[in-house]
Each structure stands twice: as C-alpha cells, then as structure tokens.
PDB file of N, CA, C and O in Angstrom:
ATOM      1  N   MET A   1    -130.528   8.973  34.495  1.00  0.00           N
ATOM      2  CA  MET A   1    -129.266   9.490  34.079  1.00  0.00           C
ATOM      3  C   MET A   1    -129.015  10.614  33.972  1.00  0.00           C
ATOM      4  O   MET A   1    -129.685  11.207  33.126  1.00  0.00           O
ATOM      5  N   ARG A   2    -127.826  11.541  34.849  1.00  0.00           N
ATOM      6  CA  ARG A   2    -127.807  12.713  34.509  1.00  0.00           C
ATOM      7  C   ARG A   2    -126.663  12.877  33.181  1.00  0.00           C
ATOM      8  O   ARG A   2    -126.016  11.912  32.774  1.00  0.00           O
ATOM      9  N   TYR A   3    -126.556  14.157  32.645  1.00  0.00           N
ATOM     10  CA  TYR A   3    -125.871  14.562  31.885  1.00  0.00           C
ATOM     11  C   TYR A   3    -124.916  15.670  31.957  1.00  0.00           C
ATOM     12  O   TYR A   3    -125.306  16.659  32.577  1.00  0.00           O
ATOM     13  N   LYS A   4    -123.859  15.700  31.496  1.00  0.00           N
ATOM     14  CA  LYS A   4    -123.074  16.931  31.771  1.00  0.00           C
ATOM     15  C   LYS A   4    -122.610  17.760  30.167  1.00  0.00           C
ATOM     16  O   LYS A   4    -122.243  17.140  29.169  1.00  0.00           O
ATOM     17  N   ILE A   5    -122.714  18.941  30.241  1.00  0.00           N
ATOM     18  CA  ILE A   5    -122.292  19.865  29.096  1.00  0.00           C
ATOM     19  C   ILE A   5    -121.459  20.939  29.390  1.00  0.00           C
ATOM     20  O   ILE A   5    -121.962  21.976  29.822  1.00  0.00           O
ATOM     21  N   ASN A   6    -120.114  20.835  29.200  1.00  0.00           N
ATOM     22  CA  ASN A   6    -119.257  22.069  29.424  1.00  0.00           C
ATOM     23  C   ASN A   6    -119.671  23.060  28.682  1.00  0.00           C
ATOM     24  O   ASN A   6    -119.814  22.804  27.486  1.00  0.00           O
ATOM     25  N   VAL A   7    -119.971  24.420  29.145  1.00  0.00           N
ATOM     26  CA  VAL A   7    -120.248  25.729  28.357  1.00  0.00           C
ATOM     27  C   VAL A   7    -119.444  26.725  29.319  1.00  0.00           C
ATOM     28  O   VAL A   7    -119.624  26.928  30.520  1.00  0.00           O
ATOM     29  N   SER A   8    -118.521  27.280  28.460  1.00  0.00           N
ATOM     30  CA  SER A   8    -117.857  28.476  29.392  1.00  0.00           C
ATOM     31  C   SER A   8    -118.701  29.818  29.213  1.00  0.00           C
ATOM     32  O   SER A   8    -118.971  30.497  30.204  1.00  0.00           O
ATOM     33  N   LYS A   9    -119.067  30.149  28.075  1.00  0.00           N
ATOM     34  CA  LYS A   9    -119.985  31.452  28.099  1.00  0.00           C
ATOM     35  C   LYS A   9    -121.373  31.811  28.726  1.00  0.00           C
ATOM     36  O   LYS A   9    -122.400  31.590  28.083  1.00  0.00           O
ATOM     37  N   ALA A  10    -121.402  32.234  29.683  1.00  0.00           N
ATOM     38  CA  ALA A  10    -122.737  32.657  30.448  1.00  0.00           C
ATOM     39  C   ALA A  10    -123.848  32.594  29.777  1.00  0.00           C
ATOM     40  O   ALA A  10    -124.772  31.823  30.034  1.00  0.00           O
ATOM     41  N   SER A  11    -123.814  33.507  28.767  1.00  0.00           N
ATOM     42  CA  SER A  11    -125.077  33.542  27.707  1.00  0.00           C
ATOM     43  C   SER A  11    -125.379  32.333  27.270  1.00  0.00           C
ATOM     44  O   SER A  11    -126.515  31.907  27.481  1.00  0.00           O
ATOM     45  N   ASP A  12    -124.570  31.662  26.681  1.00  0.00           N
ATOM     46  CA  ASP A  12    -124.947  30.146  26.037  1.00  0.00           C
ATOM     47  C   ASP A  12    -125.476  29.215  27.224  1.00  0.00           C
ATOM     48  O   ASP A  12    -126.402  28.448  26.960  1.00  0.00           O
ATOM     49  N   ARG A  13    -124.982  29.235  28.420  1.00  0.00           N
ATOM     50  CA  ARG A  13    -125.126  28.518  29.633  1.00  0.00           C
ATOM     51  C   ARG A  13    -126.831  28.891  29.655  1.00  0.00           C
ATOM     52  O   ARG A  13    -127.752  28.090  29.499  1.00  0.00           O
ATOM     53  N   GLU A  14    -126.914  30.243  29.880  1.00  0.00           N
ATOM     54  CA  GLU A  14    -128.496  30.686  29.938  1.00  0.00           C
ATOM     55  C   GLU A  14    -129.280  29.919  29.054  1.00  0.00           C
ATOM     56  O   GLU A  14    -130.171  29.094  29.260  1.00  0.00           O
ATOM     57  N   THR A  15    -128.796  30.335  28.091  1.00  0.00           N
ATOM     58  CA  THR A  15    -130.000  29.619  26.811  1.00  0.00           C
ATOM     59  C   THR A  15    -129.818  28.376  26.932  1.00  0.00           C
ATOM     60  O   THR A  15    -130.880  27.776  27.095  1.00  0.00           O
ATOM     61  N   LEU A  16    -128.823  27.669  26.919  1.00  0.00           N
ATOM     62  CA  LEU A  16    -129.125  26.045  27.131  1.00  0.00           C
ATOM     63  C   LEU A  16    -129.966  25.703  28.369  1.00  0.00           C
ATOM     64  O   LEU A  16    -130.651  24.682  28.317  1.00  0.00           O
ATOM     65  N   ILE A  17    -129.978  26.350  29.319  1.00  0.00           N
ATOM     66  CA  ILE A  17    -130.810  26.173  30.416  1.00  0.00           C
ATOM     67  C   ILE A  17    -132.202  26.354  30.477  1.00  0.00           C
ATOM     68  O   ILE A  17    -132.931  25.638  31.162  1.00  0.00           O
ATOM     69  N   THR A  18    -132.754  27.667  29.500  1.00  0.00           N
ATOM     70  CA  THR A  18    -134.189  27.455  29.294  1.00  0.00           C
ATOM     71  C   THR A  18    -134.459  26.419  28.446  1.00  0.00           C
ATOM     72  O   THR A  18    -135.317  25.624  28.828  1.00  0.00           O
ATOM     73  N   ILE A  19    -133.882  26.214  27.277  1.00  0.00           N
ATOM     74  CA  ILE A  19    -134.200  25.278  26.082  1.00  0.00           C
ATOM     75  C   ILE A  19    -134.553  23.878  27.099  1.00  0.00           C
ATOM     76  O   ILE A  19    -135.679  23.398  27.225  1.00  0.00           O
ATOM     77  N   LEU A  20    -133.362  23.395  27.741  1.00  0.00           N
ATOM     78  CA  LEU A  20    -133.364  22.249  28.654  1.00  0.00           C
ATOM     79  C   LEU A  20    -134.862  22.038  29.118  1.00  0.00           C
ATOM     80  O   LEU A  20    -135.693  21.223  28.715  1.00  0.00           O
ATOM     81  N   ALA A  21    -134.949  22.970  30.041  1.00  0.00           N
ATOM     82  CA  ALA A  21    -136.155  23.241  31.314  1.00  0.00           C
ATOM     83  C   ALA A  21    -137.401  23.383  30.332  1.00  0.00           C
ATOM     84  O   ALA A  21    -138.248  22.595  30.754  1.00  0.00           O
ATOM     85  N   MET A  22    -137.898  24.071  29.165  1.00  0.00           N
ATOM     86  CA  MET A  22    -138.702  24.207  28.672  1.00  0.00           C
ATOM     87  C   MET A  22    -139.204  23.206  28.210  1.00  0.00           C
ATOM     88  O   MET A  22    -140.402  23.075  27.957  1.00  0.00           O
ATOM     89  N   ASN A  23    -137.986  22.050  27.983  1.00  0.00           N
ATOM     90  CA  ASN A  23    -138.676  20.750  27.379  1.00  0.00           C
ATOM     91  C   ASN A  23    -138.680  19.786  28.499  1.00  0.00           C
ATOM     92  O   ASN A  23    -138.427  18.630  28.162  1.00  0.00           O
ATOM     93  N   GLY A  24    -138.928  20.009  29.852  1.00  0.00           N
ATOM     94  CA  GLY A  24    -139.015  18.858  30.808  1.00  0.00           C
ATOM     95  C   GLY A  24    -138.086  18.619  31.386  1.00  0.00           C
ATOM     96  O   GLY A  24    -138.308  17.716  32.192  1.00  0.00           O
ATOM     97  N   TYR A  25    -136.608  19.144  31.416  1.00  0.00           N
ATOM     98  CA  TYR A  25    -135.496  18.522  31.874  1.00  0.00           C
ATOM     99  C   TYR A  25    -135.621  19.426  33.114  1.00  0.00           C
ATOM    100  O   TYR A  25    -136.194  20.507  33.249  1.00  0.00           O
ATOM    101  N   THR A  26    -134.802  18.544  34.124  1.00  0.00           N
ATOM    102  CA  THR A  26    -134.504  19.437  35.465  1.00  0.00           C
ATOM    103  C   THR A  26    -132.945  19.482  35.468  1.00  0.00           C
ATOM    104  O   THR A  26    -132.248  18.468  35.484  1.00  0.00           O
ATOM    105  N   VAL A  27    -132.476  20.739  35.452  1.00  0.00           N
ATOM    106  CA  VAL A  27    -131.338  21.533  34.983  1.00  0.00           C
ATOM    107  C   VAL A  27    -130.719  22.267  36.260  1.00  0.00           C
ATOM    108  O   VAL A  27    -131.413  22.893  37.062  1.00  0.00           O
ATOM    109  N   ARG A  28    -129.607  22.148  36.338  1.00  0.00           N
ATOM    110  CA  ARG A  28    -128.560  22.613  37.527  1.00  0.00           C
ATOM    111  C   ARG A  28    -127.336  23.055  36.788  1.00  0.00           C
ATOM    112  O   ARG A  28    -126.818  22.313  35.953  1.00  0.00           O
ATOM    113  N   GLN A  29    -126.761  24.475  37.123  1.00  0.00           N
ATOM    114  CA  GLN A  29    -125.692  24.348  36.807  1.00  0.00           C
ATOM    115  C   GLN A  29    -124.438  24.489  38.122  1.00  0.00           C
ATOM    116  O   GLN A  29    -124.638  24.797  39.297  1.00  0.00           O
ATOM    117  N   GLY A  30    -123.242  24.177  37.508  1.00  0.00           N
ATOM    118  CA  GLY A  30    -121.791  24.349  38.651  1.00  0.00           C
ATOM    119  C   GLY A  30    -120.987  24.339  37.899  1.00  0.00           C
ATOM    120  O   GLY A  30    -121.025  24.308  36.669  1.00  0.00           O
ATOM    121  N   LYS A  31    -119.725  24.381  39.003  1.00  0.00           N
ATOM    122  CA  LYS A  31    -118.425  24.999  38.561  1.00  0.00           C
ATOM    123  C   LYS A  31    -117.205  23.721  39.358  1.00  0.00           C
ATOM    124  O   LYS A  31    -117.408  23.292  40.494  1.00  0.00           O
ATOM    125  N   ILE A  32    -116.304  23.397  38.722  1.00  0.00           N
ATOM    126  CA  ILE A  32    -115.780  22.808  39.432  1.00  0.00           C
ATOM    127  C   ILE A  32    -113.921  23.373  38.683  1.00  0.00           C
ATOM    128  O   ILE A  32    -113.558  23.683  37.548  1.00  0.00           O
ATOM    129  N   LYS A  33    -113.286  23.279  39.848  1.00  0.00           N
ATOM    130  CA  LYS A  33    -111.882  23.737  39.884  1.00  0.00           C
ATOM    131  C   LYS A  33    -110.976  22.704  39.273  1.00  0.00           C
ATOM    132  O   LYS A  33    -110.573  21.818  40.026  1.00  0.00           O
ATOM    133  N   ASN A  34    -110.648  22.693  38.175  1.00  0.00           N
ATOM    134  CA  ASN A  34    -109.288  21.808  37.412  1.00  0.00           C
ATOM    135  C   ASN A  34    -108.219  22.455  37.115  1.00  0.00           C
ATOM    136  O   ASN A  34    -108.012  22.941  36.003  1.00  0.00           O
ATOM    137  N   GLY A  35    -107.086  22.549  38.531  1.00  0.00           N
ATOM    138  CA  GLY A  35    -106.009  23.230  38.542  1.00  0.00           C
ATOM    139  C   GLY A  35    -106.288  24.577  38.829  1.00  0.00           C
ATOM    140  O   GLY A  35    -107.037  24.938  39.736  1.00  0.00           O
ATOM    141  N   ASN A  36    -105.590  25.439  37.934  1.00  0.00           N
ATOM    142  CA  ASN A  36    -106.077  26.929  37.998  1.00  0.00           C
ATOM    143  C   ASN A  36    -106.988  27.519  36.924  1.00  0.00           C
ATOM    144  O   ASN A  36    -107.004  28.705  36.598  1.00  0.00           O
ATOM    145  N   ARG A  37    -107.816  26.451  36.366  1.00  0.00           N
ATOM    146  CA  ARG A  37    -109.209  26.865  35.558  1.00  0.00           C
ATOM    147  C   ARG A  37    -110.406  26.421  36.495  1.00  0.00           C
ATOM    148  O   ARG A  37    -110.303  25.536  37.344  1.00  0.00           O
ATOM    149  N   THR A  38    -111.408  27.056  36.266  1.00  0.00           N
ATOM    150  CA  THR A  38    -112.737  26.819  36.358  1.00  0.00           C
ATOM    151  C   THR A  38    -113.456  26.580  35.289  1.00  0.00           C
ATOM    152  O   THR A  38    -113.676  27.311  34.323  1.00  0.00           O
ATOM    153  N   ILE A  39    -113.909  25.213  35.580  1.00  0.00           N
ATOM    154  CA  ILE A  39    -115.033  24.774  34.491  1.00  0.00           C
ATOM    155  C   ILE A  39    -116.393  24.879  34.741  1.00  0.00           C
ATOM    156  O   ILE A  39    -116.904  24.324  35.713  1.00  0.00           O
ATOM    157  N   CYS A  40    -116.965  25.485  34.019  1.00  0.00           N
ATOM    158  CA  CYS A  40    -118.464  25.661  33.938  1.00  0.00           C
ATOM    159  C   CYS A  40    -119.436  24.349  33.661  1.00  0.00           C
ATOM    160  O   CYS A  40    -118.854  23.668  32.816  1.00  0.00           O
ATOM    161  N   PHE A  41    -120.250  23.943  33.907  1.00  0.00           N
ATOM    162  CA  PHE A  41    -121.078  22.992  33.014  1.00  0.00           C
ATOM    163  C   PHE A  41    -122.695  23.337  33.411  1.00  0.00           C
ATOM    164  O   PHE A  41    -123.139  24.071  34.294  1.00  0.00           O
ATOM    165  N   ILE A  42    -123.176  22.763  32.710  1.00  0.00           N
ATOM    166  CA  ILE A  42    -124.699  22.473  32.898  1.00  0.00           C
ATOM    167  C   ILE A  42    -124.966  20.863  33.344  1.00  0.00           C
ATOM    168  O   ILE A  42    -124.180  20.116  32.763  1.00  0.00           O
ATOM    169  N   GLU A  43    -125.738  20.292  34.089  1.00  0.00           N
ATOM    170  CA  GLU A  43    -126.386  19.111  34.375  1.00  0.00           C
ATOM    171  C   GLU A  43    -127.801  18.894  33.846  1.00  0.00           C
ATOM    172  O   GLU A  43    -128.520  19.893  33.825  1.00  0.00           O
ATOM    173  N   TYR A  44    -128.184  18.016  33.518  1.00  0.00           N
ATOM    174  CA  TYR A  44    -129.590  17.967  33.253  1.00  0.00           C
ATOM    175  C   TYR A  44    -130.256  16.665  33.292  1.00  0.00           C
ATOM    176  O   TYR A  44    -129.395  15.793  33.179  1.00  0.00           O
ATOM    177  N   TRP A  45    -131.273  16.235  33.391  1.00  0.00           N
ATOM    178  CA  TRP A  45    -131.794  14.811  33.888  1.00  0.00           C
ATOM    179  C   TRP A  45    -133.191  14.964  33.707  1.00  0.00           C
ATOM    180  O   TRP A  45    -133.690  16.073  33.895  1.00  0.00           O
ATOM    181  N   GLU A  46    -133.903  13.978  33.360  1.00  0.00           N
ATOM    182  CA  GLU A  46    -135.305  14.108  33.284  1.00  0.00           C
ATOM    183  C   GLU A  46    -136.109  12.671  34.563  1.00  0.00           C
ATOM    184  O   GLU A  46    -135.974  11.448  34.603  1.00  0.00           O
ATOM    185  N   GLU A  47    -136.873  13.621  35.375  1.00  0.00           N
ATOM    186  CA  GLU A  47    -137.399  13.139  36.413  1.00  0.00           C
ATOM    187  C   GLU A  47    -138.007  11.824  35.895  1.00  0.00           C
ATOM    188  O   GLU A  47    -138.212  11.767  34.683  1.00  0.00           O
ATOM    189  N   LYS A  48    -138.319  10.770  36.647  1.00  0.00           N
ATOM    190  CA  LYS A  48    -139.101   9.469  36.327  1.00  0.00           C
ATOM    191  C   LYS A  48    -140.329   9.892  37.046  1.00  0.00           C
ATOM    192  O   LYS A  48    -140.174  10.461  38.127  1.00  0.00           O
ATOM    193  N   SER A  49    -141.720   9.656  36.519  1.00  0.00           N
ATOM    194  CA  SER A  49    -142.855   9.657  37.232  1.00  0.00           C
ATOM    195  C   SER A  49    -143.271   8.392  37.323  1.00  0.00           C
ATOM    196  O   SER A  49    -143.249   7.568  36.409  1.00  0.00           O
ATOM    197  N   ASP A  50    -143.785   8.169  38.801  1.00  0.00           N
ATOM    198  CA  ASP A  50    -143.970   6.810  38.603  1.00  0.00           C
ATOM    199  C   ASP A  50    -146.022   6.167  38.378  1.00  0.00           C
ATOM    200  O   ASP A  50    -146.545   5.129  38.784  1.00  0.00           O
ATOM    201  N   ALA A  51    -146.711   7.497  37.483  1.00  0.00           N
ATOM    202  CA  ALA A  51    -147.585   7.482  36.967  1.00  0.00           C
ATOM    203  C   ALA A  51    -147.612   6.394  35.881  1.00  0.00           C
ATOM    204  O   ALA A  51    -148.608   6.254  35.172  1.00  0.00           O
TER     205      ALA A  51
END
C-alpha cells in the first residue's frame, strides 16, 4: 500500500524523504494541480520481498 503526505515546505520534504529512505521505505515526491494551487506531496511504500 502506498501512503501520501502533503508537505508544502521544501526543507520539510527533504527531511521527511531522508528519514523514510533511511528506514527502508521507497520514497518519491510529486506535485498535483488543484485549481490555481500546486500541492506538493511525498509518497512512500515498503517493497515486499519474496524471501
């Protein structure tokens, strides 16, 4: 399952990405347009291993 967290401040996104990645999550950041606003988010998930 993938989770999304909306984070507007760039430095907060960078910190959150680092924390999640260091704890074994796959992380990506993205943007979506909502009318005249752009919403920045972090999406993260845990890769399933077959082992």
